N, C-alpha and C positions, 0 to 999 in steps of 0.2 A: 863237680863232675860225678854223675851217678854211677854206682857199681852195684852188682850183686855177686854173690859167692856161689859157686857150684863145686862142691867137694874140694875146697881149698884154693880154687882158681877164681880170681876176680875177673868178672866180665863187665866191660864198659858198655853203656847204652845211653842214648839220648832220645827225647820225645819232642816232637813238633806237631802242631796242627790240632784240629778238632774234627770229630766225627767217628765213624766206625774204626776200630783199630786195624792197622796194617803194619806188619813187621817186615822190615827190609834187611836182608842178609847179603853182604857183598861176597865177591869171589876171592880167590887166592892172590896174595901179595898186595891187595888194596885194603881199604878200610871204609868205615861208614861215611867218611868225608867225601868219597867219590860220588855217593848218591846226591850230595849237594853240588859238587862240581859239574856233574853231567846233567843237572836240571831236574832230577826226579823230585827232590824235596819241594822246590818252589811250585811245581806243577800239581803235586798231590796233597800238600798240606792244607789246601783250602777246603778239602772235602773229607780228609781222613786224619785220624790221629796216628801219626807215623812213629814207629818204634824202630830206631836205628841201632843196630847191634854191631860192635866190633867182635868178630870171631876170635876165639882163643888163638894166641900166636900173632895177632894183628892189632894195629891201631893202638889204643890205650888199654886194651885188655892184657892180662898176664900172658907171658910167653914161655911156657915150660920147655925144657930141653930134653924131655924123655918121650920117646915115641908113644909109650902107653898112654900118655896124657891126651893124645889126639884120637883116641877111639871114637867111633861115630856115635856110640851111645852117650858119651860125655859131651860131644858137640851138640847133640839133640837136647841133652840135659841143660846146656847153657841157654837154649831158647826157652825151655820151660821155666828156668830160674828167673829169666828176665820177665816173662809174663806173670809169674807168681809175685815178683817184687812189685809189679804195677797193679796187682789184683785183677788181671785180665784173664778170664776163663777161655774166651774164644777170640781168634783173630784171623784176618786175611794174612797171607804170607807171600812175599815176593823174594825169591832168591836167585842169584845169578851164578853160574858155574859152581864153585865150591858151595856157595850159599844155596843153590838149587839142590845139590846132592844132600846137604844137611836137611833141607826142607822135606825131601822125599823120606829120609830116615825118620824125621820127627813125625811126619804124617803116618808112617807105618807103625810107630810106637804110641802115638797119642792122637788118633784120627778125630776124636770128638772135640779137640781144641782148635781145629781149623775150620773157618768159615769158607775158605777157598785156598787153593794152592797154585801159585804161578811160578813156573820153573823155566829159567832161561839158560840155554847152553849147558845143560846137565842131564844126566840120565841115571838109571838104576843099575847099570852094568858093573860087574866086578872090575877092580883095578889090579894090575900086576906089575911088579918090579918098580913101584913108585919110589922107593927109597933110592935106587940107583939114579932114576931120572932127576929127582930133586938134587942129589949131589952134583950131577952134571950141570944142571941149570945154574947152580950157584957156585961152581968151582972157581970161577974167576971174579966173584964178588957181585955186589948189587949193581954197581955202575955198568959192568959188562952185561949183566942180565937185562937191565933196563934198555941198554943200547940195542939189544936184539929184538925188542918188542916192536911190532908193526903199528906204532902209534904216531899220529900226526902231531905237528908242533903245537897246535892249539890245545891238545890234551896234555902234552908234556910241559905244563906251566912250571914256573919255579916252585910253586907250592906243591904240585904233584910230585916233582922230582925230589923235593925235600922229604916228603912223606915216604916215598919209595926207598930212598937211600937211608932212612932212619930205621928201616926194618931190621929184624934180628935174624941173620942168616942161619944161625944154629937152630933156632926154633923152626924156621922154614924146612930145613933138612930133616929135623926130627919128625915133622908132621907128615913126611912121606911114607905113610903106611898104606898097605893094601886094604881095600874094602870088599866085603862079600856082595854078591848080587842081591838086589831088592826086587827082582822081577816077579818072584812068587807072590809078593804082597800087593802088586799093582791092582788086581781085580777087587781087592778089599778097600781100596781108597775111593770111596763113593762121594767125597766132597767135589764140588766143581773145580776143574783143573784147567789151566792154560799152560801148554808147553810151546816154547818158541825158540827158534834157532835162526841165525843167519844162514843163508843158503850156501855161503862159502865156508861155513864152519864144518870141520871134518865129522862132527857128530850129527849133522843134519839128518841123514837118512835113518840112523838109529833112533833119533828123536821122533821122527814120524812113526816108526815102527812101534815104539813102546807107548806112544800116546794112544794107539788103538787098543791097548790092553787096559786102559783106565776107563771105568764105567761112564764118567761124565767129563770128557776132555775135549778141548779145542786145540788144534795144532796150528801154529802161525809160522810161516816162513818169511824171513826178513830179506828181501832181495839185495844181493850184492854185498852182504855184510859177512866179515869173518868173525872169529870168536871175540876178539877185543871190541870190534865195532858193535857187536850185539849189545854191549853194555854202554859204551860211550855215545852211541847214536841214539840218544833218547828221543830225538825228533821222529825216529822211525818206530821205536818200540812202544813209546808211551801211548799213542793213540789206540793201539791194540789192548794195552793193559787197562786203559780207562774204559773202553767199551765193555770189556769182560767184567770189570769190577762193578760198573753201573748195572749191567744185566743181572749179575749175581745178587747184588744188594737189593734190586727191585724184586727179584724172584723170592728171596728170603723174607723180605718185608711182606709180600703178598701172601706168603704161606702162614704167617702168624695169625 
């Protein structure tokens, strides 16, 4: 099981497929395994070298219990550490929800390392009072938290439930720190970007708004999907991701 170290925190990652590198970063409470369960790995590994990362506090990565360990600079540093461990200078990046926010932060800190940036269900806006919200979400434990999520039975497989219930509640609560705005950095992110949201996701309108501030961005609205469905409905999201990646790859190859 491959790991890399970032400032004393072990970050778990896995690699599948062949082709241009594409790093996938999951959202809050799930892990790299959901990219497999929801069909992304089987669809993309034929054409891309997939780098699947467990964010700190999730999956098989370390789960610190100190809020300071979840600073966004450290999370972005985890991405850089994985790329460095693999000897990859540049990659495409796909992140959903928390993973999308980490991608935006990584792009603002290390823009030359991204061939493209795909952000699902996440934006650059500041967060407030996240510590209180995390405490409330997990006050009754993981079983109760999972029971409140609007997920169909075919998503809540025994394997999915086992992964969710094996999470570390203390780490999840510790990770509830507020993040500053990244809006000022958006005009400097010149790599090709794809921003996508389900149109039933509360962040949809703000996603459209900030996509206009990116110099080279496409916004995609996924009809009828809420925040969770924006990740597990890969049948809706993947066609847009593939078209974007194929266009970017062709443009970059033609420019060489």
